[in-house]
C-alpha positions in Angstrom: 18.6 42.6 -48.6 19.0 42.0 -44.8 17.9 44.0 -41.5 20.3 44.2 -38.9 19.2 44.8 -35.3 19.3 48.1 -33.6 22.3 49.4 -32.3 21.2 49.3 -28.7 19.3 46.1 -29.3 20.7 43.6 -26.2 23.2 40.9 -27.7 22.3 37.4 -27.6 24.3 35.6 -24.8 26.5 33.0 -25.9 24.8 29.6 -25.6 27.7 28.6 -23.0 26.3 31.6 -21.1 22.8 30.6 -21.3 23.3 27.0 -20.2 25.5 28.1 -17.5 22.9 30.6 -16.6 19.7 27.8 -16.2 21.9 25.9 -13.5 22.9 28.7 -11.5 20.7 27.8 -8.8 22.7 25.4 -6.8 20.0 23.1 -6.4 19.4 22.7 -9.9 22.4 22.3 -10.4 22.6 19.4 -8.2 19.8 17.9 -9.7 21.5 18.0 -13.2 24.5 16.7 -11.8 22.9 13.9 -10.7 21.0 13.0 -13.7 23.9 13.9 -16.0 25.3 10.8 -14.5 22.4 8.4 -13.6 20.7 8.3 -16.5 23.5 7.4 -18.9 23.0 4.4 -16.9 18.8 4.5 -17.2 19.9 4.7 -21.3 22.1 1.8 -20.7 19.3 -0.3 -18.9 16.3 0.5 -21.6 18.6 -0.6 -24.4 19.8 -4.2 -23.1 17.1 -5.0 -20.6 14.4 -6.8 -23.3 16.7 -8.6 -25.0 19.0 -9.4 -21.7 15.5 -11.2 -20.3 15.0 -13.2 -22.9 18.7 -13.7 -24.6 20.3 -14.0 -21.4 18.1 -15.3 -18.5 16.0 -17.1 -20.8 12.8 -15.7 -20.0 9.4 -16.2 -22.6 8.4 -13.1 -24.0 5.2 -13.5 -22.3 7.0 -14.0 -18.4 9.1 -10.4 -20.1 5.7 -9.0 -20.3 4.6 -10.1 -16.9 8.3 -8.5 -15.4 7.8 -5.1 -17.1 3.8 -5.0 -16.0 4.5 -5.8 -12.6 7.4 -3.0 -12.6 5.0 -0.5 -13.4 2.1 -1.7 -11.3 4.5 -1.5 -8.7 5.8 2.1 -9.5 2.0 3.4 -9.4 1.7 3.0 -6.0 5.0 4.3 -5.3 4.8 7.4 -7.1 2.1 8.5 -4.0 4.1 7.1 -1.2 7.6 9.1 -2.4 5.6 12.2 -2.4 3.8 11.4 0.7 6.9 10.6 2.4 8.7 13.8 1.0 6.3 15.6 2.8 6.6 13.5 6.5 9.8 12.7 6.1 13.8 14.3 4.9 13.0 14.6 1.3 16.8 14.6 0.7 17.5 11.3 2.5 14.4 9.3 0.9 15.9 10.5 -2.7 19.2 9.2 -1.7 18.3 5.9 -0.2 15.6 5.6 -3.2 18.3 5.9 -5.6 20.9 4.0 -4.2 18.4 0.8 -3.4 17.2 1.4 -7.4 21.0 1.1 -8.3 21.7 -1.9 -6.2 18.5 -3.3 -7.9 20.2 -3.3 -11.4 23.1 -4.4 -10.2 21.4 -7.5 -9.0 20.1 -7.8 -12.1 23.1 -10.1 -13.1 22.5 -12.6 -10.6 18.4 -13.3 -12.3 18.6 -16.7 -13.6 15.0 -17.3 -13.4 11.3 -15.5 -14.1 10.7 -15.4 -10.7 14.0 -13.5 -9.2 13.7 -11.7 -12.5 9.9 -10.4 -11.4 11.5 -9.7 -8.0 14.0 -7.6 -8.9 12.1 -5.4 -10.9 8.9 -4.6 -8.9 11.6 -3.5 -6.3 13.2 -1.3 -9.2 10.0 0.4 -10.4 9.2 1.2 -6.4 12.4 3.4 -5.7 12.5 4.6 -9.7 9.0 6.4 -9.2 9.1 6.8 -5.3 12.6 8.3 -6.3 10.5 10.8 -9.0 7.8 11.9 -7.1 10.3 13.1 -4.2 12.3 14.9 -6.6 9.1 16.9 -7.8 8.4 17.9 -4.5 11.8 18.9 -4.0 11.4 21.3 -7.2 7.8 22.1 -5.9 9.7 23.6 -2.6 13.2 24.7 -3.8 11.7 27.1 -6.5 8.6 29.4 -7.4 7.0 30.1 -10.4 8.2 30.0 -14.0 11.7 28.9 -12.1 10.0 25.5 -10.8 8.5 24.6 -14.9 12.1 25.8 -16.0 13.8 23.6 -13.5 11.3 20.7 -14.8 12.2 21.3 -17.9 15.8 21.5 -17.9 16.2 18.3 -16.2 14.4 16.5 -18.8 15.9 18.1 -21.4 19.6 16.9 -19.3 17.5 13.4 -18.8 16.9 12.9 -23.0 20.7 13.8 -23.6 21.9 11.1 -21.0 19.5 8.4 -22.1 20.8 9.2 -25.7 24.0 8.5 -24.9 23.4 6.0 -22.8 21.9 3.8 -25.4 24.5 4.8 -27.6 26.4 2.5 -24.9 24.2 -0.4 -24.6 24.5 -1.2 -28.1 27.8 -1.6 -27.8 26.5 -5.0 -25.6 23.9 -6.0 -28.5 26.9 -5.7 -30.9 29.5 -7.9 -28.9 25.9 -10.5 -28.0 28.0 -12.1 -25.4 26.2 -12.5 -21.4 29.4 -11.0 -20.5 28.9 -8.1 -22.2 25.3 -7.7 -21.3 26.3 -8.4 -17.9 29.4 -6.1 -17.8 27.1 -2.7 -19.1 24.0 -3.6 -16.4 26.9 -3.6 -13.5 27.7 -0.6 -15.2 24.4 0.9 -15.3 23.8 0.5 -11.7 27.5 2.1 -10.4 26.4 5.1 -12.6 23.1 5.7 -9.8 25.6 5.1 -7.2 27.8 7.9 -8.7 25.0 10.1 -8.6 24.8 10.1 -5.3 27.8 12.1 -4.3 25.8 15.2 -6.3 22.4 14.2 -4.2 24.1 14.3 -1.0 25.4 18.0 -1.3 21.2 19.1 -1.4 20.6 21.8 0.8 18.7 21.6 3.8 15.5 24.0 2.1 14.0 21.3 -0.1 12.8 19.4 3.3 9.5 19.9 4.1 9.0 22.6 7.5 8.6 21.1 10.1 4.7 20.3 11.5 4.9 22.1 14.7 4.0 20.2 17.8 0.4 19.7 19.6 0.7 22.0 22.4 -0.4 21.1 26.0 -3.7 22.9 27.0 -2.8 23.9 30.7 -5.8 24.7 33.3 -5.8 27.7 35.1 -4.7 25.6 38.6 -1.7 24.6 36.1 -2.5 21.0 35.3 -2.8 19.3 31.8 -6.2 19.6 30.6 -6.0 16.0 28.9 -9.7 16.1 26.5 -8.6 19.6 25.6 -5.5 18.7 24.1 -6.8 15.9 22.4 -9.2 17.8 20.8 -6.1 20.0 19.7 -4.4 17.4 18.0 -8.0 16.1 16.7 -8.2 19.5 14.6 -4.7 19.6 13.8 -5.0 16.5 12.4 -8.3 17.7 10.1 -6.6 20.4 9.2 -3.8 18.6 7.8 -6.4 16.2 6.1 -7.8 19.5 4.7 -4.9 20.0 2.4 -4.9 16.4 0.8 -5.0 16.1 -2.8 -8.0 13.0 -2.5 -9.9 16.3 -1.1 -9.3 18.2 -4.0 -11.4 17.3 -7.5 -9.8 19.7 -9.7 -6.5 18.6 -8.9 -7.4 15.2 -9.3 -9.7 15.6 -12.6 -6.2 17.4 -14.0 -4.1 14.1 -12.7 -6.6 11.6 -14.6 -6.8 13.8 -18.0 -3.2 13.8 -17.7 -2.4 10.2 -17.5 -4.8 10.2 -20.1 -2.7 11.9 -22.9 0.6 10.5 -21.2 -0.5 7.5 -22.9 1.5 9.0 -26.0 4.3 7.8 -24.3 2.8 4.3 -25.3 1.9 5.4 -29.2 5.9 6.0 -29.5 7.1 3.1 -28.2 4.9 0.1 -28.9 2.0 1.8 -31.7 4.7 2.9 -34.2 7.0 0.2 -34.0 4.5 -2.2 -34.8 2.4 0.1 -37.1 5.7 0.6 -39.7 6.7 -3.5 -39.0 2.9 -4.6 -39.7 1.2 -2.0 -42.2 3.7 0.0 -44.1 6.8 -1.3 -46.6 9.1 0.8 -44.2 12.5 -0.4 -43.2 12.7 -0.7 -39.7 15.1 1.2 -39.1 13.1 4.0 -39.7 12.1 3.4 -35.8 15.1 4.5 -34.5 15.6 7.0 -36.8 12.2 8.7 -35.1 13.4 8.0 -32.0 16.6 9.8 -32.4 14.2 12.8 -34.1 12.1 12.7 -31.0 15.3 13.4 -29.0 16.4 16.0 -30.4 13.5 18.1 -30.3 13.2 17.5 -27.2 16.6 18.6 -26.4 16.5 22.1 -28.6 13.1 22.8 -27.8 11.7 21.9 -24.0 13.2 24.4 -22.2 12.0 27.5 -24.9 8.5 25.7 -25.0 8.4 25.6 -21.0 8.7 29.7 -20.2 5.5 31.0 -19.2 3.7 27.8 -18.2 3.7 28.7 -14.8 1.1 31.2 -15.7 -2.2 29.2 -16.1 -3.7 30.8 -19.2 -0.7 30.3 -20.8 -0.4 26.5 -19.5 -3.7 25.7 -21.0 -3.0 27.4 -24.1 -0.2 25.3 -24.7 -1.9 22.4 -23.2 -4.5 23.0 -26.3 -2.2 23.3 -28.9 -0.7 20.3 -27.8 -4.0 18.0 -28.1 -4.1 19.4 -31.5 -1.3 18.1 -32.5 -1.3 14.9 -30.9 -4.5 14.3 -32.6 -3.3 14.9 -36.1 -0.4 12.8 -35.5 -2.7 10.0 -34.6 -4.4 10.2 -38.1 -1.1 11.0 -40.3 0.6 7.9 -38.6 -2.4 6.1 -39.9 -2.4 7.5 -43.4 1.1 5.8 -43.7 -0.3 2.2 -44.2 0.1 0.6 -47.7 1.9 4.1 -49.3 4.4 3.7 -51.4 8.0 3.9 -49.1 9.2 6.9 -50.6 5.7 8.6 -49.4 5.2 6.7 -46.0 8.6 7.5 -44.9 7.7 10.9 -45.3 4.0 10.7 -43.8 6.0 9.1 -40.7 8.2 11.8 -39.7 5.7 14.2 -40.1 3.6 12.6 -37.6 6.6 12.3 -35.5 7.7 15.6 -35.8 3.7 16.9 -34.3 3.8 14.1 -32.3 7.3 15.5 -30.7 6.2 19.1 -30.4 2.8 17.3 -28.9 4.8 16.1 -26.4 7.1 18.6 -25.3 3.9 21.3 -25.1 2.1 18.9 -23.3 4.3 18.0 -20.6 5.4 22.0 -20.3 1.7 23.0 -19.8 1.1 20.1 -17.6 4.5 20.5 -15.1 3.0 24.5 -14.8 -0.4 23.2 -13.6 0.8 20.3 -11.4 2.7 23.3 -9.8 0.6 26.1 -9.5 -3.0 24.2 -8.8 -1.7 21.8 -6.1 -1.5 23.0 -2.2 2.0 24.3 -1.0 1.4 22.9 2.3 1.4 19.1 0.9 4.0 19.9 -1.9 4.7 16.4 -1.6 1.4 14.7 -1.8 0.2 16.5 -4.9 3.1 16.0 -6.7 2.9 12.3 -5.5 -0.8 12.2 -6.4 0.2 13.9 -10.1 3.1 11.5 -11.2 0.5 8.2 -10.0 -1.5 9.4 -12.6 1.3 9.0 -15.0 2.3 5.8 -14.0 -1.4 5.0 -14.7 -1.3 5.9 -18.1 1.8 4.1 -18.6 0.3 0.6 -17.0 -2.4 1.2 -19.6 -0.9 2.8 -22.7 -0.2 -0.8 -24.2 -3.2 -2.2 -23.6 -5.2 0.6 -24.7 -3.1 1.1 -27.9 -3.1 -2.3 -28.9 -7.0 -2.4 -28.4 -7.4 0.4 -30.5 -4.7 1.4 -33.9 -3.3 -2.1 -33.9 -6.6 -3.9 -33.8 -8.9 -1.8 -35.8 -6.4 0.5 -38.1 -7.3 4.0 -39.4 -10.8 3.5 -37.0 -8.7 2.5 -34.1 -6.4 5.9 -34.8 -8.8 7.7 -35.1 -10.5 6.6 -31.7 -7.0 7.3 -30.1 -7.1 10.8 -31.8 -10.5 11.6 -30.3 -9.2 10.4 -26.9 -6.6 12.7 -27.1 -7.7 15.7 -28.4 -10.8 15.3 -25.6 -8.2 14.5 -22.6 -6.0 18.0 -23.8 -8.3 20.3 -24.1 -10.2 18.9 -20.9 -6.4 19.9 -20.2 -6.7 23.2 -21.2 -11.0 23.8 -20.0 -9.3 23.4 -16.1 -6.7 26.0 -16.9 -8.9 28.4 -18.3 -11.1 28.0 -15.7 -8.7 28.4 -12.6 -7.4 31.7 -14.2 -10.8 32.9 -13.9 -11.1 32.2 -10.5 -7.8 33.7 -9.6 -8.5 36.6 -11.8 -12.1 37.0 -9.7 -10.3 36.5 -6.8 -8.1 38.8 -6.8 -10.0 41.7 -8.0 -12.3 41.2 -4.6 -11.9 44.3 -2.5 -9.9 44.4 0.9 -11.5 43.7 4.0 -12.1 46.4 6.0 -10.2 46.7 9.3 -11.8 46.1 12.1 
């Protein structure tokens, strides 16, 4: 027997209407349009990049590792620089320039014929890719408020995953054809898609830029002359006030950034740890690696937006971060359990671990976005988003080394260490959120000061 909803219950709107409502804001619609186009190019490049370096350019595996690590290292610097600049110059122009230069740099890969050229191009790509990401986060922080900010990030991440999946399918064409011309043609196409995305970005309104800082007024004496010393003192006071809003003077935000960077190493588990574990420690066919990647992408696309609802609330953000911590710790232990099992059981265990891992990713991202926005100082939104993005870049740079030194080198014991690391960092994020919420509640209960 099936239950029927009450007659007066509001009907759930069709998917098309809900999708249209999600991008009803003009800024979000512009960012979604640009992301849909440019991230297809990103998916193409991610699919062909390693094989292009080795088969076409002729780099050794060691040289490829140096190229990719250098691009990540450049991104660490650019993550903060992009947010820092977004507080001082037009964020719209900064995003346009960064995206345009990254697109041109991607096209330049077709001229890479040796290690040094590939290294220089990779560093340029890493710089402007992460600079653009931080600038985009600063734009979201200023263009939206509360739940709408986290919702915008969730929508953009969903669109990003869908576009990268499409780009990966196109990149497979180069892998199937296998010729240098096919690789180069798709790399040029990837860069052109980045440049095509600029058509949308030029439509961004002026309200996404940081408010102009008020000029220092000159101090005029009673006689009408300018008091130079008083004017200089006022300028020093204004600079001190500006510096007081720096993220580097906010220990709570720096701790949040550090813990989020540690938890962000989960991406290294998916990209490096799981493939190596499957190929070295199980009898599972290697095609399962692609299946698990597709499964992760589907879960992110379907659940990222719903999971992000309400995470602008500090307590909700803390709660989902805590759930993500337990799921990720469990995923590590279940991945480890697949070693030595019969093929059928190993596949089932790996799928279970991958599902837990995917939901840990979705929830941790939702909680992290909410906290990174709500605990930031709005006066310098760009700098705070830049610092938070820099933390993720550091985590991405460290992840291959940490995963290799734990799970890959020490098996079950290493996976257990990783589980402990993820559990501690995720629960630490939950503690920050709860403490911040308690302080906010206490501050709200203080009586209003009496009028003079």
